[in-house]
KOLGU-4560 file (N, C-alpha, C; in nm, 3 decimals, padded with zeros to 5 digits):
<recs>
<n_xx: 00.086 n_yy: -00.118 n_zz: 00.000 ca_xx: 00.000 ca_yy: 00.000 ca_zz: 00.000 c_xx: 00.090 c_yy: 00.124 c_zz: 00.000 mol: A seq: 1 type: UNK>
<n_xx: 00.058 n_yy: 00.213 n_zz: -00.087 ca_xx: 00.130 ca_yy: 00.340 ca_zz: -00.100 c_xx: 00.057 c_yy: 00.445 c_zz: -00.016 mol: A seq: 2 type: UNK>
<n_xx: 00.130 n_yy: 00.542 n_zz: 00.036 ca_xx: 00.066 ca_yy: 00.651 ca_zz: 00.111 c_xx: 00.096 c_yy: 00.783 c_zz: 00.041 mol: A seq: 3 type: UNK>
<n_xx: 00.006 n_yy: 00.878 n_zz: 00.058 ca_xx: 00.023 ca_yy: 01.012 ca_zz: 00.003 c_xx: -00.017 c_yy: 01.113 c_zz: 00.109 mol: A seq: 4 type: UNK>
<n_xx: 00.075 n_yy: 01.200 n_zz: 00.144 ca_xx: 00.048 ca_yy: 01.302 ca_zz: 00.247 c_xx: -00.006 c_yy: 01.429 c_zz: 00.182 mol: A seq: 5 type: UNK>
<n_xx: -00.115 n_yy: 01.478 n_zz: 00.239 ca_xx: -00.173 ca_yy: 01.602 ca_zz: 00.189 c_xx: -00.136 c_yy: 01.716 c_zz: 00.283 mol: A seq: 6 type: UNK>
<n_xx: -00.118 n_yy: 01.834 n_zz: 00.227 ca_xx: -00.082 ca_yy: 01.951 ca_zz: 00.307 c_xx: -00.205 c_yy: 02.027 c_zz: 00.354 mol: A seq: 7 type: UNK>
<n_xx: -00.312 n_yy: 02.019 n_zz: 00.276 ca_xx: -00.434 ca_yy: 02.091 ca_zz: 00.308 c_xx: -00.535 c_yy: 01.994 c_zz: 00.370 mol: A seq: 8 type: UNK>
<n_xx: -00.659 n_yy: 02.041 n_zz: 00.386 ca_xx: -00.764 ca_yy: 01.956 ca_zz: 00.444 c_xx: -00.802 c_yy: 01.841 c_zz: 00.352 mol: A seq: 9 type: UNK>
<n_xx: -00.791 n_yy: 01.862 n_zz: 00.220 ca_xx: -00.832 ca_yy: 01.760 ca_zz: 00.124 c_xx: -00.752 c_yy: 01.772 c_zz: -00.004 mol: A seq: 10 type: UNK>
<n_xx: -00.763 n_yy: 01.669 n_zz: -00.088 ca_xx: -00.711 ca_yy: 01.671 ca_zz: -00.224 c_xx: -00.817 c_yy: 01.607 c_zz: -00.311 mol: A seq: 11 type: UNK>
<n_xx: -00.833 n_yy: 01.656 n_zz: -00.432 ca_xx: -00.932 ca_yy: 01.598 ca_zz: -00.521 c_xx: -00.880 c_yy: 01.467 c_zz: -00.578 mol: A seq: 12 type: UNK>
<n_xx: -00.973 n_yy: 01.377 n_zz: -00.606 ca_xx: -00.938 ca_yy: 01.242 ca_zz: -00.651 c_xx: -00.847 c_yy: 01.244 c_zz: -00.774 mol: A seq: 13 type: UNK>
<n_xx: -00.882 n_yy: 01.319 n_zz: -00.875 ca_xx: -00.800 ca_yy: 01.325 ca_zz: -00.997 c_xx: -00.659 c_yy: 01.373 c_zz: -00.968 mol: A seq: 14 type: UNK>
<n_xx: -00.649 n_yy: 01.473 n_zz: -00.880 ca_xx: -00.517 ca_yy: 01.526 ca_zz: -00.843 c_xx: -00.436 c_yy: 01.421 c_zz: -00.768 mol: A seq: 15 type: UNK>
<n_xx: -00.501 n_yy: 01.348 n_zz: -00.681 ca_xx: -00.431 ca_yy: 01.246 ca_zz: -00.602 c_xx: -00.379 c_yy: 01.134 c_zz: -00.691 mol: A seq: 16 type: UNK>
<n_xx: -00.459 n_yy: 01.092 n_zz: -00.789 ca_xx: -00.416 ca_yy: 00.985 ca_zz: -00.879 c_xx: -00.292 c_yy: 01.029 c_zz: -00.957 mol: A seq: 17 type: UNK>
<n_xx: -00.292 n_yy: 01.152 n_zz: -01.005 ca_xx: -00.179 ca_yy: 01.203 ca_zz: -01.082 c_xx: -00.057 c_yy: 01.226 c_zz: -00.993 mol: A seq: 18 type: UNK>
<n_xx: -00.076 n_yy: 01.294 n_zz: -00.880 ca_xx: 00.035 ca_yy: 01.329 ca_zz: -00.792 c_xx: 00.104 c_yy: 01.206 c_zz: -00.733 mol: A seq: 19 type: UNK>
<n_xx: 00.028 n_yy: 01.101 n_zz: -00.708 ca_xx: 00.086 ca_yy: 00.981 ca_zz: -00.649 c_xx: 00.150 c_yy: 00.889 c_zz: -00.753 mol: A seq: 20 type: UNK>
<n_xx: 00.123 n_yy: 00.917 n_zz: -00.881 ca_xx: 00.180 ca_yy: 00.835 ca_zz: -00.986 c_xx: 00.094 c_yy: 00.716 c_zz: -01.026 mol: A seq: 21 type: UNK>
<n_xx: -00.024 n_yy: 00.703 n_zz: -00.966 ca_xx: -00.113 ca_yy: 00.593 ca_zz: -01.005 c_xx: -00.164 c_yy: 00.614 c_zz: -01.147 mol: A seq: 22 type: UNK>
<n_xx: -00.181 n_yy: 00.739 n_zz: -01.188 ca_xx: -00.218 ca_yy: 00.773 ca_zz: -01.325 c_xx: -00.103 c_yy: 00.855 c_zz: -01.383 mol: A seq: 23 type: UNK>
<n_xx: -00.071 n_yy: 00.832 n_zz: -01.510 ca_xx: 00.042 ca_yy: 00.901 ca_zz: -01.571 c_xx: 00.015 c_yy: 01.048 c_zz: -01.596 mol: A seq: 24 type: UNK>
<n_xx: -00.112 n_yy: 01.082 n_zz: -01.619 ca_xx: -00.145 ca_yy: 01.222 ca_zz: -01.647 c_xx: -00.284 c_yy: 01.254 c_zz: -01.593 mol: A seq: 25 type: UNK>
<n_xx: -00.317 n_yy: 01.381 n_zz: -01.595 ca_xx: -00.450 ca_yy: 01.422 ca_zz: -01.554 c_xx: -00.558 c_yy: 01.365 c_zz: -01.644 mol: A seq: 26 type: UNK>
<n_xx: -00.527 n_yy: 01.352 n_zz: -01.773 ca_xx: -00.623 ca_yy: 01.295 ca_zz: -01.867 c_xx: -00.647 c_yy: 01.148 c_zz: -01.835 mol: A seq: 27 type: UNK>
<n_xx: -00.539 n_yy: 01.073 n_zz: -01.806 ca_xx: -00.554 ca_yy: 00.932 ca_zz: -01.768 c_xx: -00.639 c_yy: 00.919 c_zz: -01.642 mol: A seq: 28 type: UNK>
<n_xx: -00.615 n_yy: 01.006 n_zz: -01.546 ca_xx: -00.692 ca_yy: 01.004 ca_zz: -01.421 c_xx: -00.839 c_yy: 01.033 c_zz: -01.450 mol: A seq: 29 type: UNK>
<n_xx: -00.864 n_yy: 01.131 n_zz: -01.534 ca_xx: -01.002 ca_yy: 01.168 ca_zz: -01.569 c_xx: -01.077 c_yy: 01.049 c_zz: -01.627 mol: A seq: 30 type: UNK>
<n_xx: -01.018 n_yy: 00.982 n_zz: -01.725 ca_xx: -01.087 ca_yy: 00.870 ca_zz: -01.789 c_xx: -01.100 c_yy: 00.750 c_zz: -01.698 mol: A seq: 31 type: UNK>
<n_xx: -01.000 n_yy: 00.726 n_zz: -01.614 ca_xx: -01.008 ca_yy: 00.614 ca_zz: -01.520 c_xx: -01.126 c_yy: 00.632 c_zz: -01.426 mol: A seq: 32 type: UNK>
<n_xx: -01.145 n_yy: 00.755 n_zz: -01.377 ca_xx: -01.255 ca_yy: 00.783 ca_zz: -01.285 c_xx: -01.387 c_yy: 00.777 c_zz: -01.359 mol: A seq: 33 type: UNK>
<n_xx: -01.395 n_yy: 00.842 n_zz: -01.475 ca_xx: -01.520 ca_yy: 00.842 ca_zz: -01.553 c_xx: -01.564 c_yy: 00.702 c_zz: -01.592 mol: A seq: 34 type: UNK>
<n_xx: -01.467 n_yy: 00.614 n_zz: -01.618 ca_xx: -01.498 ca_yy: 00.477 ca_zz: -01.661 c_xx: -01.529 c_yy: 00.383 c_zz: -01.544 mol: A seq: 35 type: UNK>
<n_xx: -01.529 n_yy: 00.436 n_zz: -01.422 ca_xx: -01.564 ca_yy: 00.356 ca_zz: -01.305 c_xx: -01.456 c_yy: 00.259 c_zz: -01.263 mol: A seq: 36 type: UNK>
<n_xx: -01.331 n_yy: 00.290 n_zz: -01.292 ca_xx: -01.220 ca_yy: 00.201 ca_zz: -01.259 c_xx: -01.155 c_yy: 00.231 c_zz: -01.125 mol: A seq: 37 type: UNK>
<n_xx: -01.202 n_yy: 00.336 n_zz: -01.058 ca_xx: -01.141 ca_yy: 00.379 ca_zz: -00.931 c_xx: -01.240 c_yy: 00.361 c_zz: -00.816 mol: A seq: 38 type: UNK>
<n_xx: -01.190 n_yy: 00.307 n_zz: -00.706 ca_xx: -01.272 ca_yy: 00.293 ca_zz: -00.586 c_xx: -01.215 c_yy: 00.381 c_zz: -00.476 mol: A seq: 39 type: UNK>
<n_xx: -01.305 n_yy: 00.442 n_zz: -00.400 ca_xx: -01.267 ca_yy: 00.519 ca_zz: -00.282 c_xx: -01.337 c_yy: 00.454 c_zz: -00.164 mol: A seq: 40 type: UNK>
<n_xx: -01.258 n_yy: 00.408 n_zz: -00.069 ca_xx: -01.312 ca_yy: 00.337 ca_zz: 00.049 c_xx: -01.402 c_yy: 00.222 c_zz: 00.008 mol: A seq: 41 type: UNK>
<n_xx: -01.361 n_yy: 00.150 n_zz: -00.098 ca_xx: -01.432 ca_yy: 00.030 ca_zz: -00.142 c_xx: -01.552 c_yy: 00.054 c_zz: -00.231 mol: A seq: 42 type: UNK>
<n_xx: -01.582 n_yy: 00.179 n_zz: -00.263 ca_xx: -01.699 ca_yy: 00.212 ca_zz: -00.345 c_xx: -01.652 c_yy: 00.279 c_zz: -00.474 mol: A seq: 43 type: UNK>
<n_xx: -01.707 n_yy: 00.234 n_zz: -00.588 ca_xx: -01.670 ca_yy: 00.294 ca_zz: -00.716 c_xx: -01.705 c_yy: 00.443 c_zz: -00.714 mol: A seq: 44 type: UNK>
<n_xx: -01.609 n_yy: 00.525 n_zz: -00.754 ca_xx: -01.628 ca_yy: 00.671 ca_zz: -00.755 c_xx: -01.613 c_yy: 00.722 c_zz: -00.898 mol: A seq: 45 type: UNK>
<n_xx: -01.711 n_yy: 00.798 n_zz: -00.945 ca_xx: -01.708 ca_yy: 00.849 ca_zz: -01.082 c_xx: -01.693 c_yy: 01.001 c_zz: -01.088 mol: A seq: 46 type: UNK>
<n_xx: -01.670 n_yy: 01.064 n_zz: -00.975 ca_xx: -01.649 ca_yy: 01.210 ca_zz: -00.971 c_xx: -01.501 c_yy: 01.236 c_zz: -00.944 mol: A seq: 47 type: UNK>
<n_xx: -01.432 n_yy: 01.288 n_zz: -01.045 ca_xx: -01.289 ca_yy: 01.310 ca_zz: -01.023 c_xx: -01.263 c_yy: 01.425 c_zz: -00.929 mol: A seq: 48 type: UNK>
<n_xx: -01.364 n_yy: 01.509 n_zz: -00.903 ca_xx: -01.351 ca_yy: 01.618 ca_zz: -00.808 c_xx: -01.382 c_yy: 01.577 c_zz: -00.665 mol: A seq: 49 type: UNK>
<n_xx: -01.407 n_yy: 01.448 n_zz: -00.642 ca_xx: -01.435 ca_yy: 01.398 ca_zz: -00.507 c_xx: -01.323 c_yy: 01.439 c_zz: -00.413 mol: A seq: 50 type: UNK>
<n_xx: -01.359 n_yy: 01.498 n_zz: -00.301 ca_xx: -01.259 ca_yy: 01.543 ca_zz: -00.204 c_xx: -01.215 c_yy: 01.427 c_zz: -00.116 mol: A seq: 51 type: UNK>
<n_xx: -01.086 n_yy: 01.403 n_zz: -00.114 ca_xx: -01.028 ca_yy: 01.299 ca_zz: -00.030 c_xx: -00.966 c_yy: 01.362 c_zz: 00.093 mol: A seq: 52 type: UNK>
<n_xx: -00.989 n_yy: 01.301 n_zz: 00.207 ca_xx: -00.932 ca_yy: 01.350 ca_zz: 00.333 c_xx: -00.847 c_yy: 01.239 c_zz: 00.394 mol: A seq: 53 type: UNK>
<n_xx: -00.772 n_yy: 01.274 n_zz: 00.497 ca_xx: -00.687 ca_yy: 01.177 ca_zz: 00.565 c_xx: -00.770 c_yy: 01.056 c_zz: 00.607 mol: A seq: 54 type: UNK>
<n_xx: -00.718 n_yy: 00.938 n_zz: 00.580 ca_xx: -00.786 ca_yy: 00.813 ca_zz: 00.613 c_xx: -00.855 c_yy: 00.748 c_zz: 00.495 mol: A seq: 55 type: UNK>
<n_xx: -00.879 n_yy: 00.824 n_zz: 00.388 ca_xx: -00.943 ca_yy: 00.766 ca_zz: 00.270 c_xx: -00.846 c_yy: 00.671 c_zz: 00.200 mol: A seq: 56 type: UNK>
<n_xx: -00.902 n_yy: 00.566 n_zz: 00.138 ca_xx: -00.821 ca_yy: 00.467 ca_zz: 00.066 c_xx: -00.872 c_yy: 00.461 c_zz: -00.078 mol: A seq: 57 type: UNK>
<n_xx: -00.780 n_yy: 00.476 n_zz: -00.172 ca_xx: -00.812 ca_yy: 00.476 ca_zz: -00.314 c_xx: -00.754 c_yy: 00.349 c_zz: -00.376 mol: A seq: 58 type: UNK>
<n_xx: -00.834 n_yy: 00.281 n_zz: -00.459 ca_xx: -00.788 ca_yy: 00.162 ca_zz: -00.530 c_xx: -00.801 c_yy: 00.186 c_zz: -00.679 mol: A seq: 59 type: UNK>
<n_xx: -00.691 n_yy: 00.156 n_zz: -00.752 ca_xx: -00.692 ca_yy: 00.172 ca_zz: -00.897 c_xx: -00.585 c_yy: 00.083 c_zz: -00.958 mol: A seq: 60 type: UNK>
<n_xx: -00.622 n_yy: 00.011 n_zz: -01.060 ca_xx: -00.527 ca_yy: -00.069 ca_zz: -01.139 c_xx: -00.444 c_yy: -00.163 c_zz: -01.052 mol: A seq: 61 type: UNK>
<n_xx: -00.509 n_yy: -00.225 n_zz: -00.954 ca_xx: -00.440 ca_yy: -00.321 ca_zz: -00.867 c_xx: -00.353 c_yy: -00.258 c_zz: -00.761 mol: A seq: 62 type: UNK>
<n_xx: -00.358 n_yy: -00.127 n_zz: -00.749 ca_xx: -00.276 ca_yy: -00.057 ca_zz: -00.650 c_xx: -00.366 c_yy: 00.013 c_zz: -00.549 mol: A seq: 63 type: UNK>
<n_xx: -00.313 n_yy: 00.032 n_zz: -00.429 ca_xx: -00.388 ca_yy: 00.096 ca_zz: -00.322 c_xx: -00.310 c_yy: 00.218 c_zz: -00.272 mol: A seq: 64 type: UNK>
<n_xx: -00.384 n_yy: 00.325 n_zz: -00.250 ca_xx: -00.325 ca_yy: 00.451 ca_zz: -00.203 c_xx: -00.402 c_yy: 00.497 c_zz: -00.081 mol: A seq: 65 type: UNK>
<n_xx: -00.329 n_yy: 00.520 n_zz: 00.030 ca_xx: -00.393 ca_yy: 00.572 ca_zz: 00.151 c_xx: -00.356 c_yy: 00.719 c_zz: 00.167 mol: A seq: 66 type: UNK>
<n_xx: -00.457 n_yy: 00.802 n_zz: 00.188 ca_xx: -00.437 ca_yy: 00.945 ca_zz: 00.208 c_xx: -00.407 c_yy: 00.970 c_zz: 00.356 mol: A seq: 67 type: UNK>
<n_xx: -00.298 n_yy: 01.044 n_zz: 00.381 ca_xx: -00.259 ca_yy: 01.077 ca_zz: 00.518 c_xx: -00.245 c_yy: 01.227 c_zz: 00.532 mol: A seq: 68 type: UNK>
<n_xx: -00.263 n_yy: 01.274 n_zz: 00.653 ca_xx: -00.246 ca_yy: 01.416 ca_zz: 00.683 c_xx: -00.098 c_yy: 01.450 c_zz: 00.680 mol: A seq: 69 type: UNK>
<n_xx: -00.068 n_yy: 01.568 n_zz: 00.628 ca_xx: 00.072 ca_yy: 01.613 ca_zz: 00.625 c_xx: 00.121 c_yy: 01.660 c_zz: 00.760 mol: A seq: 70 type: UNK>
<n_xx: 00.029 n_yy: 01.678 n_zz: 00.853 ca_xx: 00.066 ca_yy: 01.722 ca_zz: 00.987 c_xx: 00.123 c_yy: 01.606 c_zz: 01.066 mol: A seq: 71 type: UNK>
<n_xx: 00.226 n_yy: 01.633 n_zz: 01.141 ca_xx: 00.288 ca_yy: 01.527 ca_zz: 01.223 c_xx: 00.236 c_yy: 01.528 c_zz: 01.363 mol: A seq: 72 type: UNK>
</recs>
């Protein structure tokens, strides 16, 4: 499982996929989400603007990404 630390309260799903490297580009992230290939907390998510907060888990292409707070 990969982790991604956010600096703000949230990050949008499309941004998280791109920033973490799960998607190669913003366009790839957009189509992956639109096509129903991404799950957030075990549920298929089709809104790439979905706000992710610390504790959320994203699944895509056989990989898992956990969102963590940037605060220590």
